[in-house]
MIZARO-717687 format. One record per residue: residue in three letters; chain; z, y, x of N, C-alpha, C in turn. Coordinates in steps of 0.05 Angstrom, whole numbers. Example, Ala and Ser with C-alpha at 12.3 -4.5 7.8 and 13.67 -1.06 7.14 Angstrom:
<atoms>
+------+------+--------+--------+--------+--------+--------+--------+--------+--------+--------+
| lonu | base |     nZ |     nY |     nX |    caZ |    caY |    caX |     cZ |     cY |     cX |
+------+------+--------+--------+--------+--------+--------+--------+--------+--------+--------+
|  ALA |    A |    156 |   -114 |    264 |    156 |    -90 |    246 |    156 |    -66 |    264 |
|  SER |    A |    142 |    -45 |    257 |    143 |    -21 |    273 |    157 |      1 |    258 |
+------+------+--------+--------+--------+--------+--------+--------+--------+--------+--------+
</atoms>
This chain:
<atoms>
+------+------+--------+--------+--------+--------+--------+--------+--------+--------+--------+
| lonu | base |     nZ |     nY |     nX |    caZ |    caY |    caX |     cZ |     cY |     cX |
+------+------+--------+--------+--------+--------+--------+--------+--------+--------+--------+
|  MET |    A |     -3 |    -24 |     16 |      0 |      4 |     -3 |     -2 |     26 |     18 |
|  GLU |    A |    -20 |     42 |     10 |    -23 |     68 |     25 |      3 |     93 |     23 |
|  VAL |    A |     15 |    102 |     35 |     39 |    118 |     36 |     34 |    143 |     46 |
|  ASP |    A |     40 |    169 |     32 |     40 |    195 |     37 |     58 |    201 |     52 |
|  PHE |    A |     55 |    205 |     78 |     74 |    217 |     96 |     78 |    248 |     99 |
|  SER |    A |     54 |    262 |     86 |     47 |    293 |     93 |     74 |    310 |     87 |
|  ASN |    A |     97 |    304 |     75 |    117 |    321 |     70 |    143 |    318 |     87 |
|  ILE |    A |    141 |    298 |    102 |    159 |    290 |    119 |    166 |    308 |    144 |
|  LYS |    A |    192 |    312 |    145 |    204 |    334 |    166 |    222 |    319 |    186 |
|  VAL |    A |    240 |    304 |    172 |    258 |    287 |    186 |    253 |    258 |    180 |
|  ILE |    A |    257 |    244 |    205 |    259 |    218 |    214 |    283 |    200 |    218 |
|  GLY |    A |    289 |    181 |    201 |    317 |    169 |    210 |    312 |    139 |    219 |
|  PHE |    A |    323 |    136 |    243 |    316 |    109 |    257 |    342 |     92 |    252 |
|  ASP |    A |    340 |     64 |    245 |    361 |     48 |    247 |    363 |     46 |    278 |
|  ALA |    A |    387 |     32 |    284 |    385 |     28 |    316 |    382 |      0 |    327 |
|  ASP |    A |    404 |    -20 |    319 |    401 |    -51 |    320 |    375 |    -62 |    309 |
|  ASP |    A |    361 |    -74 |    328 |    334 |    -90 |    323 |    317 |    -73 |    312 |
|  THR |    A |    316 |    -41 |    316 |    292 |    -23 |    315 |    292 |     -9 |    337 |
|  LEU |    A |    310 |     -2 |    352 |    309 |     12 |    376 |    315 |     -7 |    397 |
|  TRP |    A |    333 |    -22 |    391 |    341 |    -41 |    415 |    349 |    -72 |    402 |
|  VAL |    A |    347 |    -89 |    420 |    359 |   -117 |    411 |    387 |   -122 |    409 |
|  ASN |    A |    392 |   -133 |    382 |    420 |   -138 |    376 |    427 |   -165 |    362 |
|  GLU |    A |    409 |   -176 |    339 |    411 |   -198 |    329 |    411 |   -222 |    347 |
|  THR |    A |    396 |   -222 |    366 |    388 |   -241 |    385 |    415 |   -256 |    399 |
|  TYR |    A |    435 |   -231 |    405 |    461 |   -240 |    418 |    480 |   -253 |    400 |
|  PHE |    A |    475 |   -244 |    371 |    496 |   -255 |    353 |    486 |   -285 |    348 |
|  ARG |    A |    456 |   -290 |    353 |    447 |   -320 |    343 |    455 |   -335 |    366 |
|  GLU |    A |    452 |   -323 |    393 |    464 |   -337 |    421 |    494 |   -346 |    420 |
|  THR |    A |    513 |   -326 |    409 |    535 |   -325 |    413 |    546 |   -350 |    393 |
|  GLU |    A |    534 |   -351 |    368 |    540 |   -368 |    347 |    535 |   -398 |    357 |
|  GLU |    A |    515 |   -399 |    378 |    507 |   -424 |    384 |    535 |   -433 |    402 |
|  GLN |    A |    542 |   -416 |    421 |    563 |   -423 |    440 |    590 |   -429 |    423 |
|  PHE |    A |    594 |   -413 |    402 |    616 |   -416 |    387 |    614 |   -441 |    374 |
|  ALA |    A |    589 |   -455 |    364 |    592 |   -480 |    356 |    596 |   -504 |    377 |
|  ASN |    A |    581 |   -494 |    400 |    594 |   -516 |    418 |    616 |   -520 |    426 |
|  LEU |    A |    635 |   -498 |    426 |    664 |   -499 |    429 |    679 |   -513 |    412 |
|  LEU |    A |    666 |   -519 |    386 |    682 |   -530 |    369 |    671 |   -556 |    356 |
|  GLU |    A |    646 |   -568 |    371 |    634 |   -588 |    363 |    654 |   -612 |    362 |
|  GLY |    A |    677 |   -614 |    375 |    697 |   -635 |    372 |    711 |   -636 |    346 |
|  PHE |    A |    706 |   -615 |    328 |    722 |   -616 |    305 |    702 |   -617 |    276 |
|  GLU |    A |    678 |   -608 |    280 |    660 |   -607 |    258 |    634 |   -604 |    264 |
|  THR |    A |    608 |   -609 |    248 |    583 |   -610 |    254 |    574 |   -581 |    255 |
|  LYS |    A |    552 |   -576 |    271 |    544 |   -551 |    275 |    536 |   -535 |    248 |
|  ASN |    A |    526 |   -547 |    229 |    518 |   -535 |    201 |    543 |   -526 |    190 |
|  LYS |    A |    567 |   -548 |    189 |    591 |   -531 |    175 |    602 |   -512 |    188 |
|  ILE |    A |    600 |   -513 |    219 |    617 |   -487 |    239 |    598 |   -462 |    226 |
|  ASP |    A |    572 |   -464 |    221 |    556 |   -439 |    218 |    562 |   -432 |    190 |
|  GLN |    A |    569 |   -456 |    168 |    569 |   -441 |    144 |    598 |   -428 |    147 |
|  GLU |    A |    616 |   -444 |    152 |    647 |   -433 |    150 |    646 |   -405 |    167 |
|  LEU |    A |    633 |   -403 |    184 |    630 |   -373 |    203 |    619 |   -351 |    183 |
|  PHE |    A |    596 |   -359 |    174 |    587 |   -337 |    154 |    602 |   -332 |    129 |
|  LYS |    A |    617 |   -353 |    122 |    630 |   -344 |     98 |    655 |   -327 |    106 |
|  LYS |    A |    663 |   -335 |    131 |    687 |   -322 |    139 |    677 |   -289 |    144 |
|  GLU |    A |    657 |   -287 |    156 |    644 |   -263 |    159 |    639 |   -248 |    135 |
|  MET |    A |    632 |   -256 |    114 |    629 |   -243 |     87 |    656 |   -234 |     76 |
|  ASP |    A |    674 |   -252 |     81 |    699 |   -255 |     68 |    716 |   -229 |     77 |
|  ASN |    A |    707 |   -222 |    104 |    721 |   -203 |    120 |    706 |   -174 |    122 |
|  LEU |    A |    687 |   -173 |    112 |    669 |   -149 |    116 |    682 |   -125 |    102 |
|  GLU |    A |    697 |   -130 |     84 |    708 |   -108 |     67 |    735 |    -98 |     88 |
|  LEU |    A |    745 |   -116 |    103 |    770 |   -107 |    117 |    756 |   -102 |    145 |
|  TYR |    A |    738 |   -110 |    160 |    735 |   -102 |    187 |    708 |    -88 |    187 |
|  GLY |    A |    688 |    -89 |    168 |    665 |    -78 |    169 |    646 |    -96 |    190 |
|  TYR |    A |    625 |    -79 |    196 |    605 |    -89 |    211 |    609 |    -89 |    239 |
|  GLY |    A |    597 |   -103 |    255 |    599 |   -106 |    285 |    613 |   -124 |    299 |
|  ILE |    A |    613 |   -124 |    324 |    620 |   -149 |    342 |    654 |   -149 |    337 |
|  LYS |    A |    672 |   -132 |    334 |    698 |   -137 |    332 |    704 |   -151 |    309 |
|  GLY |    A |    690 |   -147 |    283 |    692 |   -167 |    262 |    685 |   -188 |    265 |
|  PHE |    A |    665 |   -194 |    281 |    651 |   -219 |    287 |    669 |   -233 |    303 |
|  MET |    A |    684 |   -222 |    323 |    702 |   -235 |    338 |    727 |   -250 |    323 |
|  LEU |    A |    736 |   -230 |    305 |    758 |   -241 |    291 |    749 |   -260 |    276 |
|  SER |    A |    721 |   -262 |    263 |    717 |   -281 |    242 |    713 |   -310 |    258 |
|  MET |    A |    702 |   -308 |    281 |    700 |   -336 |    299 |    733 |   -348 |    305 |
|  ILE |    A |    748 |   -328 |    309 |    778 |   -338 |    317 |    786 |   -348 |    286 |
|  GLU |    A |    788 |   -338 |    268 |    795 |   -349 |    241 |    784 |   -376 |    231 |
|  SER |    A |    756 |   -376 |    237 |    741 |   -397 |    230 |    746 |   -418 |    249 |
|  SER |    A |    753 |   -422 |    275 |    762 |   -438 |    292 |    790 |   -452 |    283 |
|  LEU |    A |    808 |   -431 |    273 |    832 |   -440 |    266 |    831 |   -459 |    239 |
|  GLU |    A |    816 |   -449 |    221 |    809 |   -466 |    200 |    794 |   -492 |    201 |
|  LEU |    A |    777 |   -491 |    219 |    757 |   -516 |    221 |    773 |   -534 |    238 |
|  SER |    A |    790 |   -528 |    256 |    814 |   -546 |    274 |    834 |   -556 |    260 |
|  ASN |    A |    839 |   -543 |    237 |    868 |   -548 |    227 |    893 |   -534 |    243 |
|  ASN |    A |    882 |   -514 |    256 |    900 |   -501 |    272 |    906 |   -517 |    301 |
|  LYS |    A |    886 |   -533 |    305 |    887 |   -548 |    334 |    873 |   -539 |    355 |
|  VAL |    A |    857 |   -520 |    352 |    844 |   -510 |    370 |    860 |   -497 |    398 |
|  SER |    A |    850 |   -501 |    417 |    869 |   -491 |    443 |    867 |   -465 |    451 |
|  GLN |    A |    888 |   -456 |    464 |    889 |   -429 |    469 |    864 |   -419 |    486 |
|  ALA |    A |    863 |   -440 |    504 |    836 |   -436 |    524 |    809 |   -433 |    506 |
|  THR |    A |    811 |   -441 |    486 |    783 |   -441 |    467 |    788 |   -416 |    454 |
|  ILE |    A |    809 |   -405 |    444 |    811 |   -380 |    435 |    807 |   -357 |    456 |
|  GLN |    A |    811 |   -362 |    481 |    811 |   -341 |    498 |    777 |   -341 |    502 |
|  GLU |    A |    764 |   -363 |    502 |    737 |   -365 |    506 |    722 |   -353 |    485 |
|  ILE |    A |    729 |   -351 |    459 |    720 |   -342 |    439 |    715 |   -308 |    445 |
|  LEU |    A |    745 |   -299 |    455 |    748 |   -277 |    457 |    722 |   -261 |    479 |
|  ASN |    A |    726 |   -281 |    500 |    707 |   -280 |    519 |    676 |   -273 |    515 |
|  LEU |    A |    671 |   -291 |    494 |    648 |   -291 |    479 |    636 |   -265 |    475 |
|  GLY |    A |    656 |   -252 |    450 |    653 |   -222 |    444 |    658 |   -208 |    467 |
|  LYS |    A |    666 |   -203 |    484 |    675 |   -180 |    503 |    644 |   -180 |    523 |
|  ARG |    A |    628 |   -208 |    525 |    606 |   -211 |    539 |    582 |   -196 |    516 |
|  MET |    A |    586 |   -200 |    493 |    570 |   -185 |    482 |    569 |   -153 |    480 |
|  ILE |    A |    594 |   -145 |    478 |    600 |   -117 |    478 |    592 |   -106 |    509 |
|  ALA |    A |    591 |   -122 |    527 |    583 |   -109 |    552 |    554 |   -111 |    555 |
|  HIS |    A |    543 |   -128 |    544 |    516 |   -135 |    548 |    499 |   -110 |    552 |
|  PRO |    A |    478 |   -110 |    570 |    458 |    -86 |    576 |    445 |    -85 |    554 |
|  VAL |    A |    439 |    -59 |    550 |    420 |    -47 |    523 |    391 |    -60 |    530 |
|  GLU |    A |    375 |    -70 |    512 |    350 |    -80 |    520 |    336 |    -70 |    498 |
|  LEU |    A |    320 |    -45 |    504 |    298 |    -25 |    488 |    276 |    -46 |    478 |
|  LEU |    A |    272 |    -46 |    454 |    249 |    -54 |    441 |    222 |    -43 |    452 |
|  ASP |    A |    200 |    -56 |    450 |    173 |    -44 |    467 |    169 |    -17 |    450 |
|  GLY |    A |    159 |      2 |    468 |    145 |     23 |    461 |    166 |     47 |    445 |
|  VAL |    A |    193 |     41 |    445 |    210 |     60 |    435 |    213 |     87 |    446 |
|  LYS |    A |    213 |     88 |    470 |    219 |    117 |    482 |    189 |    131 |    479 |
|  GLU |    A |    162 |    120 |    482 |    139 |    126 |    474 |    136 |    143 |    448 |
|  VAL |    A |    148 |    128 |    429 |    149 |    136 |    402 |    164 |    153 |    396 |
|  LEU |    A |    192 |    155 |    405 |    211 |    179 |    405 |    199 |    204 |    413 |
|  LYS |    A |    190 |    202 |    436 |    177 |    225 |    457 |    154 |    238 |    431 |
|  GLU |    A |    136 |    226 |    427 |    114 |    236 |    414 |    125 |    246 |    387 |
|  LEU |    A |    141 |    235 |    367 |    151 |    240 |    339 |    171 |    265 |    344 |
|  GLY |    A |    183 |    267 |    369 |    201 |    287 |    370 |    189 |    318 |    371 |
|  ASP |    A |    164 |    312 |    382 |    151 |    343 |    381 |    145 |    356 |    360 |
|  LYS |    A |    142 |    340 |    339 |    135 |    343 |    308 |    157 |    340 |    287 |
|  TYR |    A |    174 |    322 |    293 |    197 |    315 |    273 |    224 |    317 |    284 |
|  ARG |    A |    241 |    322 |    262 |    272 |    327 |    268 |    281 |    297 |    263 |
|  LEU |    A |    292 |    283 |    295 |    298 |    250 |    288 |    328 |    250 |    291 |
|  ILE |    A |    335 |    228 |    277 |    365 |    220 |    278 |    369 |    191 |    268 |
|  VAL |    A |    391 |    184 |    277 |    395 |    157 |    280 |    412 |    148 |    257 |
|  LEU |    A |    414 |    128 |    243 |    431 |    127 |    220 |    432 |     92 |    219 |
|  THR |    A |    457 |     84 |    230 |    465 |     55 |    238 |    486 |     47 |    228 |
|  LYS |    A |    493 |     20 |    222 |    514 |     10 |    213 |    532 |     -1 |    240 |
|  GLY |    A |    554 |    -11 |    235 |    570 |    -19 |    259 |    596 |     -8 |    269 |
|  ASP |    A |    603 |    -12 |    291 |    629 |     -9 |    300 |    620 |     21 |    312 |
|  LEU |    A |    639 |     43 |    309 |    628 |     69 |    319 |    630 |     70 |    349 |
|  LEU |    A |    647 |     60 |    359 |    659 |     59 |    389 |    633 |     39 |    408 |
|  ASP |    A |    625 |     18 |    387 |    602 |      4 |    406 |    573 |     12 |    404 |
|  GLN |    A |    566 |     33 |    373 |    544 |     41 |    372 |    544 |     62 |    393 |
|  GLU |    A |    564 |     87 |    395 |    562 |    103 |    420 |    557 |     91 |    439 |
|  ARG |    A |    570 |     67 |    446 |    568 |     62 |    476 |    540 |     52 |    482 |
|  LYS |    A |    526 |     39 |    461 |    500 |     33 |    465 |    482 |     46 |    463 |
|  LEU |    A |    480 |     74 |    447 |    464 |     95 |    448 |    466 |    106 |    478 |
|  GLU |    A |    491 |    110 |    487 |    495 |    128 |    513 |    478 |    106 |    535 |
|  ARG |    A |    484 |     83 |    537 |    470 |     63 |    557 |    441 |     62 |    552 |
|  SER |    A |    429 |     68 |    527 |    401 |     61 |    526 |    387 |     93 |    535 |
|  SER |    A |    401 |    110 |    544 |    389 |    136 |    549 |    368 |    152 |    527 |
|  LEU |    A |    378 |    141 |    505 |    357 |    155 |    480 |    371 |    178 |    470 |
|  SER |    A |    397 |    185 |    470 |    410 |    206 |    463 |    395 |    232 |    458 |
|  ASN |    A |    379 |    238 |    480 |    369 |    268 |    479 |    348 |    272 |    460 |
|  TYR |    A |    333 |    249 |    450 |    313 |    250 |    431 |    324 |    258 |    400 |
|  PHE |    A |    350 |    252 |    398 |    359 |    254 |    370 |    380 |    284 |    365 |
|  HIS |    A |    374 |    292 |    341 |    388 |    315 |    332 |    413 |    306 |    323 |
|  HIS |    A |    419 |    286 |    310 |    443 |    274 |    301 |    444 |    244 |    300 |
|  VAL |    A |    471 |    234 |    304 |    471 |    204 |    301 |    495 |    204 |    286 |
|  GLU |    A |    491 |    186 |    266 |    505 |    171 |    244 |    511 |    148 |    242 |
|  VAL |    A |    541 |    134 |    247 |    549 |    112 |    244 |    559 |    104 |    219 |
|  LEU |    A |    543 |     89 |    197 |    551 |     92 |    169 |    568 |     66 |    166 |
|  SER |    A |    585 |     64 |    148 |    607 |     36 |    139 |    585 |     25 |    125 |
|  ASP |    A |    568 |     33 |    113 |    546 |     14 |     98 |    518 |     30 |     95 |
|  LYS |    A |    500 |     15 |     81 |    473 |     30 |     77 |    472 |     29 |     55 |
|  LYS |    A |    484 |     35 |     36 |    471 |     32 |      9 |    463 |     57 |     -3 |
|  GLU |    A |    451 |     64 |    -28 |    439 |     86 |    -41 |    455 |    109 |    -36 |
|  GLU |    A |    475 |    106 |    -45 |    502 |    127 |    -48 |    507 |    141 |    -16 |
|  ASN |    A |    505 |    119 |      3 |    515 |    126 |     29 |    493 |    146 |     43 |
|  TYR |    A |    469 |    138 |     37 |    445 |    150 |     41 |    439 |    186 |     31 |
|  LYS |    A |    449 |    182 |      0 |    448 |    204 |    -16 |    469 |    223 |     -2 |
|  ASN |    A |    491 |    220 |      3 |    511 |    236 |     14 |    506 |    241 |     38 |
|  LEU |    A |    494 |    229 |     54 |    488 |    238 |     83 |    472 |    258 |     83 |
|  LEU |    A |    449 |    252 |     73 |    421 |    274 |     69 |    434 |    298 |     55 |
|  GLU |    A |    448 |    301 |     34 |    463 |    324 |     26 |    480 |    336 |     44 |
|  HIS |    A |    497 |    324 |     64 |    511 |    334 |     78 |    496 |    343 |    104 |
|  LEU |    A |    470 |    337 |    113 |    457 |    342 |    131 |    437 |    366 |    119 |
|  GLU |    A |    434 |    371 |     94 |    417 |    385 |     80 |    390 |    378 |     88 |
|  ILE |    A |    384 |    354 |     83 |    353 |    342 |     84 |    344 |    336 |     57 |
|  GLU |    A |    323 |    346 |     44 |    313 |    344 |     24 |    299 |    312 |     24 |
|  VAL |    A |    308 |    303 |      3 |    300 |    272 |     -3 |    266 |    266 |      1 |
|  ASP |    A |    247 |    283 |     -7 |    222 |    277 |     -8 |    215 |    287 |     20 |
|  GLU |    A |    231 |    295 |     37 |    219 |    301 |     64 |    234 |    283 |     81 |
|  PHE |    A |    245 |    262 |     81 |    257 |    243 |     92 |    246 |    211 |     96 |
|  LEU |    A |    243 |    209 |    121 |    229 |    180 |    123 |    250 |    158 |    139 |
|  MET |    A |    255 |    139 |    136 |    270 |    116 |    146 |    257 |     97 |    155 |
|  ILE |    A |    260 |     90 |    183 |    250 |     67 |    194 |    269 |     51 |    210 |
|  GLY |    A |    269 |     26 |    196 |    283 |      5 |    204 |    270 |    -21 |    206 |
|  ASN |    A |    288 |    -44 |    208 |    281 |    -73 |    210 |    289 |    -82 |    188 |
|  SER |    A |    308 |    -79 |    171 |    321 |    -89 |    149 |    312 |    -78 |    123 |
|  LEU |    A |    303 |    -93 |    107 |    293 |    -87 |     78 |    314 |    -78 |     66 |
|  LYS |    A |    336 |    -93 |     58 |    363 |    -94 |     45 |    374 |    -67 |     52 |
|  SER |    A |    374 |    -58 |     82 |    390 |    -36 |     92 |    371 |    -10 |     92 |
|  ASP |    A |    351 |    -12 |    104 |    337 |     10 |    116 |    312 |     14 |     94 |
|  VAL |    A |    305 |      1 |     76 |    280 |      3 |     62 |    285 |      5 |     34 |
|  LEU |    A |    297 |    -16 |     18 |    298 |    -14 |     -8 |    315 |     11 |    -17 |
|  PRO |    A |    339 |     15 |     -7 |    355 |     36 |    -15 |    344 |     68 |    -14 |
|  ILE |    A |    327 |     65 |      7 |    313 |     93 |     16 |    291 |     98 |     -5 |
|  ILE |    A |    277 |     77 |    -15 |    260 |     80 |    -31 |    267 |     85 |    -62 |
|  ASN |    A |    296 |     71 |    -65 |    305 |     75 |    -98 |    322 |    105 |    -95 |
|  ILE |    A |    320 |    117 |    -74 |    334 |    145 |    -79 |    311 |    171 |    -78 |
|  GLY |    A |    284 |    158 |    -72 |    262 |    177 |    -70 |    249 |    183 |    -46 |
|  ALA |    A |    259 |    174 |    -26 |    252 |    177 |      2 |    231 |    162 |     12 |
|  LYS |    A |    217 |    158 |     36 |    199 |    142 |     47 |    207 |    125 |     63 |
|  ALA |    A |    196 |    104 |     69 |    209 |     82 |     85 |    188 |     68 |    102 |
|  VAL |    A |    191 |     59 |    126 |    172 |     42 |    146 |    190 |     22 |    149 |
|  HIS |    A |    176 |     -5 |    147 |    191 |    -33 |    150 |    183 |    -40 |    182 |
|  VAL |    A |    197 |    -46 |    196 |    186 |    -60 |    220 |    205 |    -89 |    233 |
|  PRO |    A |    195 |   -106 |    217 |    211 |   -135 |    218 |    215 |   -143 |    251 |
|  PHE |    A |    241 |   -152 |    252 |    248 |   -165 |    274 |    247 |   -193 |    280 |
|  HIS |    A |    244 |   -209 |    296 |    238 |   -236 |    294 |    265 |   -250 |    282 |
|  THR |    A |    282 |   -242 |    278 |    308 |   -255 |    266 |    322 |   -236 |    246 |
|  THR |    A |    330 |   -249 |    227 |    345 |   -231 |    211 |    372 |   -244 |    201 |
|  TRP |    A |    395 |   -229 |    205 |    422 |   -239 |    197 |    417 |   -244 |    164 |
|  GLN |    A |    429 |   -268 |    161 |    430 |   -278 |    137 |    438 |   -259 |    110 |
|  HIS |    A |    454 |   -244 |    120 |    468 |   -223 |    100 |    446 |   -201 |     96 |
|  GLU |    A |    427 |   -199 |    107 |    407 |   -180 |    107 |    382 |   -185 |     95 |
|  GLN |    A |    382 |   -212 |     90 |    353 |   -222 |     77 |    358 |   -219 |     49 |
|  VAL |    A |    330 |   -213 |     36 |    329 |   -209 |     10 |    304 |   -221 |     -2 |
|  SER |    A |    299 |   -227 |    -25 |    277 |   -241 |    -37 |    270 |   -223 |    -58 |
|  PHE |    A |    242 |   -211 |    -55 |    228 |   -194 |    -82 |    207 |   -193 |    -76 |
|  GLU |    A |    188 |   -178 |   -100 |    166 |   -172 |   -104 |    158 |   -154 |    -91 |
|  ASP |    A |    144 |   -149 |    -70 |    137 |   -121 |    -57 |    117 |   -102 |    -66 |
|  GLU |    A |    101 |   -117 |    -84 |     77 |    -98 |    -93 |     80 |    -70 |   -106 |
|  ASP |    A |    111 |    -67 |   -117 |    118 |    -47 |   -132 |    134 |    -31 |   -117 |
|  TYR |    A |    135 |    -36 |    -87 |    152 |    -16 |    -75 |    139 |      0 |    -53 |
|  ASP |    A |    136 |     23 |    -56 |    118 |     43 |    -40 |    132 |     47 |    -10 |
|  TYR |    A |    128 |     30 |      9 |    134 |     32 |     33 |    114 |     23 |     54 |
|  LEU |    A |    118 |     26 |     76 |     92 |     12 |     98 |    112 |     -4 |    112 |
|  LYS |    A |     95 |    -26 |    121 |    104 |    -48 |    139 |     85 |    -53 |    160 |
|  ILE |    A |     92 |    -50 |    186 |     82 |    -47 |    211 |     92 |    -68 |    228 |
|  ASN |    A |     78 |    -81 |    245 |     87 |   -102 |    265 |     99 |    -95 |    288 |
|  SER |    A |     99 |    -69 |    299 |    111 |    -62 |    322 |    117 |    -29 |    317 |
|  LEU |    A |    139 |    -23 |    327 |    148 |      6 |    325 |    127 |     27 |    337 |
|  LYS |    A |    106 |     24 |    356 |     83 |     39 |    363 |     62 |     41 |    347 |
|  ASP |    A |     63 |     27 |    327 |     43 |     29 |    305 |     49 |     49 |    286 |
|  VAL |    A |     74 |     58 |    285 |     81 |     83 |    271 |     67 |    102 |    274 |
|  LEU |    A |     58 |    110 |    301 |     40 |    132 |    309 |     17 |    136 |    296 |
|  ASP |    A |      5 |    111 |    289 |    -23 |    117 |    278 |    -19 |    127 |    249 |
|  TYR |    A |      5 |    131 |    238 |      8 |    142 |    207 |     24 |    169 |    210 |
|  LEU |    A |     38 |    176 |    233 |     52 |    202 |    236 |     42 |    220 |    253 |
|  ASN |    A |     20 |    211 |    270 |     14 |    232 |    287 |    -11 |    243 |    282 |
+------+------+--------+--------+--------+--------+--------+--------+--------+--------+--------+
</atoms>
């Protein structure tokens, strides 16, 4: 579907799996977590229990690595009937710490896109997750100077977006959101009357997966972030 971007003045970028790699590290850590508990349950059961625990804990801990760490610890205790060793608990903590300390890996073409679009549009970051962790990743990415504003949201629902655009004095019909998640970066944006570009990442967290008929949704889907330059430059 052809989307009219002629009114756009402000572009919002998701961060994780749009600007840099993120979900890949969660999948790798889940594999390592399952290996640690292989003496107590099957991998399928471990994966199911961990995801359930993450969903149960979202309201308490929010999104991000720290909540993920706590969910792994709680899952290990439940799956093992509290028999998991202190050494295993420590290794789970180490898994999380390694995720936090992991170097930022930018996705292909990110700096090129930001440099070109920054000459014409006001650019902002709108992401979910732990505030300290996201600020740390942005600093390590060396991308801060491209953005006029950075916002770490507790969630990305219609109300979150509407409140933020109002706070930043951005007109809805002048705003474009670019991200990898249909659930968080595309559908709520379209529903409030703004524009959206979907750039799928090769893996998507189960919580972010949606099933819908896209024929009635007015958004652009591209294969790579660099492709957006064909529509906005």
